[in-house]
C-alpha positions in Angstrom: -44.8 28.4 -26.9 -45.0 24.7 -27.5 -48.7 25.1 -28.5 -47.8 27.9 -30.9 -45.1 25.8 -32.6 -47.4 22.8 -32.8 -50.2 24.9 -34.2 -47.9 26.5 -36.8 -46.7 23.1 -37.9 -50.2 21.7 -38.1 -51.4 24.8 -40.1 -48.4 24.4 -42.4 -49.2 20.7 -42.9 -53.0 20.9 -43.5 -53.3 24.5 -44.8 -55.8 27.1 -43.9 -58.7 24.9 -44.8 -57.8 22.4 -42.0 -58.0 25.1 -39.3 -61.4 25.1 -37.5 -63.4 28.3 -38.2 -63.8 28.8 -34.4 -60.0 29.2 -34.1 -59.9 31.6 -37.0 -62.5 33.8 -35.3 -60.0 34.4 -32.5 -57.8 37.4 -33.2 -55.6 39.7 -31.2 -56.6 43.3 -31.6 -55.3 45.3 -33.5 -54.4 42.4 -35.8 -57.1 40.8 -37.8 -57.2 37.6 -39.8 -56.9 39.6 -43.0 -53.7 41.4 -41.6 -52.2 38.1 -40.5 -52.9 36.6 -44.0 -51.3 39.7 -45.6 -48.3 39.3 -43.3 -47.9 35.7 -44.3 -48.1 36.6 -48.0 -45.4 39.2 -47.5 -43.2 36.8 -45.6 -43.5 34.2 -48.4 -42.4 36.9 -50.9 -39.7 38.2 -48.6 -41.3 41.6 -48.8 -41.2 44.5 -46.4 -43.1 44.1 -43.0 -46.6 45.4 -42.8 -47.0 48.7 -41.0 -49.1 48.6 -37.8 -50.7 51.5 -36.1 -48.3 51.6 -33.3 -50.4 53.5 -30.7 -52.9 50.6 -30.6 -50.3 48.1 -29.4 -49.4 49.9 -26.1 -53.1 50.5 -25.5 -53.8 46.8 -25.9 -50.9 45.9 -23.6 -52.1 48.3 -21.0 -55.5 46.8 -21.0 -54.1 43.3 -20.8 -51.9 44.4 -17.9 -54.9 45.8 -16.1 -56.9 42.6 -16.5 -53.9 40.5 -15.2 -53.3 42.7 -12.2 -57.1 42.9 -11.4 -57.3 39.1 -11.5 -54.2 38.8 -9.2 -55.6 41.3 -6.7 -59.0 39.6 -6.7 -57.4 36.3 -5.9 -55.8 37.9 -2.8 -59.2 39.0 -1.4 -61.5 36.7 0.6 -63.0 34.2 0.0 -59.7 32.5 -1.0 
């Protein structure tokens, strides 16, 4: 949370040109950099929220949960 707040403040201070391209390449499926920019534009104009394809979000969350649980189970197995 602290890192997200610091990143948001740094991005607001230096603008998009100050963010390293490697960081911009990281996106959270199903959201892309273009959708995040469109969301920011709508927020600045106080427009309606962007519609997201809602079935993709539970699928992403299920995949993330599987990875987290598999990592936890793997850490319980030998060698510790």
